[in-house]
C-alpha positions, 0 to 999 in steps of 0.5 A: 688156777684159772678163773672161770671162763678163762683159757690159757694160750701158751707160747715159747720163745727162744728159751732153750737157745738163749741158754745155749748161746750164753754157755758153750753149747751154741754150736749147731743150735737153733738161731734166736729169731728177732723178737720184734718179728716174734711179736708180730707172730704172737699177735697173729696167733691171737687174732680174733680172739678175746684176750684178757691179759699177757703175762709172763714168769720168765725173765729174758726175753719173756717179760719184755715180749709180754709187756710189748704184746700187751701194749699192742693189744691195749691191755694192762701191763708194765711199760716195755721200756721200764722192763727193759731198763730193769733188765739191762744191768747198767741202766737199771743201776743208773735208776737205782742210783737216782732213787736209792743211792745208798743201796748201790755199789760203784759200778761201771760199763765194760766195753768188750771190744776195746779193752777193760779199764776200770774207773778210779771208783772201782778197784779189783776184787769186783764183781762182773756180769753180762748187762743181761744175764740168764740164770746168773751165767757169767756173774763172777768175782774177778780178782784182777784186771788181767783176769777181767781182760781174759773174760772179754773174748767170750762176751765179744763173740756172743752177738746172738745172745744180746740180739733180743735185748738189743733189738727190744731196747732199740724199738722201745727205749731208743738205746742199744747195747752194742759192745758194752756188754758187761758191768763191773760193780763193787763187792756186796757182802752179807745175807742175800734175800729176795724182796718180792712184791706187785705194783698196781694202780701206781701203788707198790706193795710187798708180798714177802721177803725170802732168804736165799741160802747158798751151797758153802763157798759157791754162788749156787742156791741151796734153798729158799727159806720164808719168812726171812730170818732177818730182823723185822726192822731190816725187812721194813727198810728193804721194803721201803727201798723196793717200793721207792725204786719201783715207783720211781721207775714207773713199774706198774701192772705187774709183779717185780722181785728185788735181790738185796744183801744185808751186811750185818756188820755195817747194818748196810743194805745193797741191791743186787738186781731188779727183776720185772717179773714174779719169782715163780719158785716162791709161789708155793711158799707164799701159799703155804705160809700166807694162804695166797699163791703169787700166780693168783696175784700175777692174774689179778694185775691183768685178768678179771676175777682174780684176787689180790694178795692177802696174807692169812696164817696157814699151817706151815710157819717156815717152809723151804724150797730148793732148786733141782740140780743135776750133779755129775761125777766126773772122772779123770783118766791118767793116760800113760 
């Protein structure tokens, strides 16, 4: 995968501890170090080396750290502020509303310390998620304001989970999270897809639209199908929405993916969220159908000698990819 003469230096930051912090496994875990201090450690690690690019396929906090390190090294990468705006679910919604208002549901920021009161534009049932999610943990449908209020103590206690984003926002975007840690949104319905593309030199291009197939009655991915089964006209509209929003945000020199929903009954398209990174689980799908692995595209944005995305027919017409899951069988014992 590496162009001739280029080596990779891998660096891990908080991937396990972040997951522990947002779930219920934080007790006794390793603390998350300050991301600004981590940036300095990375810069010390590469001091004296000729660095061609800094890339990450990780969402939080890898994408923001990679953008910040690249900027310090004078290398092409997305603007750290733009990456952070994309990652902050409320700030991202504000930007989406500006550039694609018809694709954005009503939304509101929730202060987890001072109680939840929904604005007149929102009424239960609603969908809530932390302003920075991690593997969709905490994203759920809420049926009543009482149910919403019951969720607040959990997020009020998650200071350390939000630390990396808050510190980066303060440094690069002149804002902070504080206790406004949840976003409430109107419900979206329909067929879920991911629109993935890349931005380079001020131009955004789409690589593909991938269908997300869920386990029945859940929000858990069963598999991903490519190419999408949606009508070409719908995919074209999605591509137009995606490129308009990405260019409006000023996202450049990187890959992005935007999760969307298509409601066949209303013919409406809704944005679920913007991820300022590649969808690494789709790389093999693109290679099998189009002949170009998206990791090659990621390298092209920042490394010399790598190729851009070029679709070429391959032997596989419709491959699918599925996430590996560990399913545990739980037994309940009756005590007498």
